[in-house]
N, C-alpha and C positions, 0 to 999 in steps of 0.2 A: 877606183879599182873598177868601173863599168867596162865589160866585156861587151863587144858589139859582134863580132861572131865565133864563132865554134872553135877555129882553131886556135884564137886566143885562152882557150878553157884547158887547153896541154898544158899550159904554164901552170895549173893548179891543179894541185893534189894531195889525198892523205884529209884526214878526219880530225880535228883537235876538239879539246875537252878544256875547259878552261878551271882548270881547281880551285876550289872556294875552301878557303880556312877559317874557323870558328872556333876563338878561343884555344886558340895555339893549336887543334885538331884539324883534321881535315872533313868535310860537312859531307854527311852522310850521300848527298846528291852527286857529288863525283865518282863516288863507285856504281853509284847506277846510269851516270851519262857515261862514264867507261863502257860499261856492258852493250848500251845503243849502240857509241859509237863503232865497239870492237864488232856487232852487226853488219852495220851501215859497210864498214871500210871491207867487211870481207864476201860483199855484194861486188865490189869495185876491186878488190885485189890489190887492197889500197894498205895503208897503215895507219895507226891509232898514236898523236902525239896527245900530250898532255901537258898545260902552263901553269905554271906554279909561282908565284908573287907571292913577297912575304919579309918579314928581316929575319928569322927565323925558321927557313923552313928546308935546307939542303935534307937535314936528315928522313922528311917526310916523302921526298921525290923518289928512293928505291918503292919505299910500297905502292903507288902508284901502277907498277910494273905488274903486278900477279892478279891485277882486276884488268889488265888489258891493253896498258900503255906498250906502245913499241919505243917509243921516245919521250922523254920528258924534258923539258924546258925551264931550267928553273932561274930566277933572278932574284936573288937574296941582297936586301938594301936595307939599312935601317929609316928611310922614307919611305916605306912600300908595310911599316909597322902598322896594324891594321887596315882602314880601306881608305882610299882616296882615286875616286873613281877618273878625275882630273889626271892624274900622273900614270895611271895604270889603264887608259885609254890612249894615252899618247906613245905608253910603251909597247902595249898590245898592236898598235898599229904599225910600228917599227918592223916587229916580229914576224908579223903578218907580209908586211912589203919584200923583206926576207928570206921565208921560209916559204909563202904563198900555199896556205891551206886550200881546199876545196869548199870544207866546211867546218862553223866554228861553234860549238854548243856551250851553253852557260844554264845553270842553274836559274828557273825563275824565282830565284831568293830575294831576300831587299839587297843583297848586293848585285846579285847578276841582272835584276832588270834596272839599276843605276848604270852598271857599264856597258853592257849589250848597245843599249840604243847609239850611247856615245861612239864606242868604238864603229857600230855600221854607220853613221852620218859622217866620221873622219874615214873610215874606206869606203863610203861611195857605193857598199853596196845594200840589200835588201835583209830586215829582220823581220822574223815571225816568232808571236810571244806568246809565252804560256801554250806550249803545244804540249797535247797528250799524247801524241804518235807519232811514229818516222817510220818513214821509210824514204828508198832512194830510187832512181832510175836506173837500174845497167849501162844504158845503153849511152847516158849523155850527163849521166851522172846529179841530174835535178834532186835535190832535195822534195821528198814530198812528206810538207808537214801539216798535220791535221791538228785543227784545234777549235773549240765552241764559237760559232759567229750568230750573229743576229741575234745578241742578250743569252745566248748561249741556247736557242731554238735547234739551232743545227749544225753538223761538224762539217766543216769546211775544211779542205787540202789543197793546202798553197806553195806554188812553186816561183822560183825567183830564177827562170832560164838564162837571163840577158847578165847577170851577176854573178861574181865569184870575188868574194869567200859568199858563202851563202851562211845565214846564220839565224840562231835557233833558240827560245829560251824552254826548258821542258820542267814542269812542274813537279817538286821532288813526290816522291812516292808514286809518280808513275810506272817509270822503268823500273823492272825488277834489278836490282846488285847483282852481278856474278857471283859465285862464290871462287876465293884468288885461287892462282894458281901458281903455287911454289915454284914451281920450274918454268916458270917463263923467264925471258931475259929479254934484255933492253938494255937502251943507251938514256944517259943521261947527260942532257949538255947546258953548259953556266953560261951564262947572258947576263947586261950588266946595265943599269940605268945612266944612259947621258945627261948630261948635266943641265943640256937644254932642255930637255924633257920635264925638268924638276923647277923650271923656274917660272916665277910668274903665278903660281897656282895659290891656291889656298891653304892653310897648316892648320894641320891638326890641333886643338889644344887641350882637349880634354875628352874621355869618352866616359860618360854616365850609363851603366845598364840599369833598365826597369826590375824594381822588388817586388814588380805588383804581381798578384800569382795570377798564374794561367794556367788553362787547360792543354795540356799535350797530349791532344790523342795520337798526334803522331808512333807514341812509344808504346801504345795502348795494345796488347795481345786482343783484345776481345772488345766491342763498344756495341752499345745499345744504343741505337739513336730514333728518335720519334719525328714525325711530320705534323703536320694541319690536324689529322686526326687526334690528337692529343688533344685536342679542344680547350687547352689551358694550360696554364703553369700548376696547377696540381695532377696533372695527367702525367707530367715528369716527374713526379716522385712516384711512380710504380715502375718507370723504367731504372729512377735509381736504385729500388731498391731490387731489381732484378740485377744490376751491372755490381752491386754490391758481394752478389754471391760468387761472379765472375772475378771479383778484384780487376773489375772492368772499368771503363769510361763512359760517359754518357753524351752523345753524339745529339745533334737536329739536322733538320733541313733549313734552307734558308728561311720558308715559309712560317714555320715557328717562330725562330729568331725575328722575324720582323714583325709575327704580331705581338711580341714582346713577353714571350713564355716562359723563355731562357737566355742568357746572354750567348752575343756574336762568337764567345772563345770554344762554344762549342758548335758553331756549326762547319758543316762538312759540305764541301762541294766547289764550285768553280771561285765563286766570290768569298769562301772561309777555307778550311785545309784540306788536304789531301791527304787520307790515309790507306795503309797497306797492311791489315791486321791480318789475323789470322781467323779470326771470326769476325762478320758486320750484321748486324741484326736490326734490320730495318721495321721498325712497328709504326704502321700506317702512314708509307711515306710512299707514294704514288710512282715517283724512278724518272721524274722532269732531268733531261740533259745535265742541266746545269749542275746537280747531286752524284748522278752518276758517274761524271768524271772526276767526280773526289772520291771516289771509293769502289770504282769495277776494279780495280787490282787488287781489292783481298784476300783469301784463298778461301775460306767459304760465307757463300752468304743466305742469311738465314731470312726470309721476307714473312712478315705477319699481318693480314689484311681480312680484310672481308669482301673486297674485291678482288676476284683471282684473275682478274684480264689486265691490271696494270702493270707498264712495263719493267716495277720492278720484282714484282712476282712472277712476272716471264722470267726475270735473267736469273733470279735467285737457286741458287745449290738446293735448298730446301726452303717449301712455299708452306706456309700453313695459313688457310682461309677460315677466318674467323674472327669475331670480336678482340679485339688486342686488349681488353678491358677482364675478358675472361680467361685469354691463353696466357699472358705477362703474367698474370699473380699466382695462376695455378702451376706455372712452370717454375717459378720463385719458391714457392713453398714445396714443389718436389727438391730442389736443388737443396733447401733448409734440409729436408727428412735426409736425405742420402749424403750431406756434407761430411 
């Protein structure tokens, strides 16, 4: 779908969100994307569409409208049970050719990262991965896609001016999910899988879910994170004691994980988890871009560091200048006394 002149762009309209199903429920990133799509569509006076694939998903379609969808396209088919990127890619290509959306957004999840590049190649259009910010040029509809570049050392804004639709994957927990509006009205359309789309593709034999314990930072309301200044694995015990007082979780910067002081499951940042907690306490973390993109959407950021001039201390809502090995234990004791 290569567009070579501005007049052809007029054939494309509206912002689509690929709704994602996880264990029979809508993945939270779907609501976050709908909020972003609603904002982008409003700047262009366009509509928001949501595309929902699955074996038993019709009952979920109406729940997308309160979060911002004007149109929900539902494809329910037993062959869409679980996730088959080859089948979904072919199906999505046909729907894009039929409805011609201007922009398509995906979650930067395992599923989204598999489907988006396949669909982009099939549609001959651009794709920007792992976006942390989205805007739109109201004059020509170019999607302005912000993401870390050059190893996370800068933030780049990318546009695909000659291609439609424009595609982007967005990291979960980066965008704020809107409050649902029960008064919104929308349209639900039903499409089906063509027999040809399901031919000569792989077949899913069995799904095996990992039972390995993981650290779910995404659901934590309070995270206490440590960086290079923790000096070693023993240093993280200080943070664990503080987190225990809050009922919170322990996070870490990449530097601490790379040093082997704490496992990767605790890593926050570009190559770790993205979080959107009520409170984020950064202890001895300088605040490189790679880390900031993973926690900058937290409601309240507290930084503790000897150096008051670090990027983290400068962006924090509350900055405590001091030795974290004195400040954190003192805070822990204070909380114990007042618990």
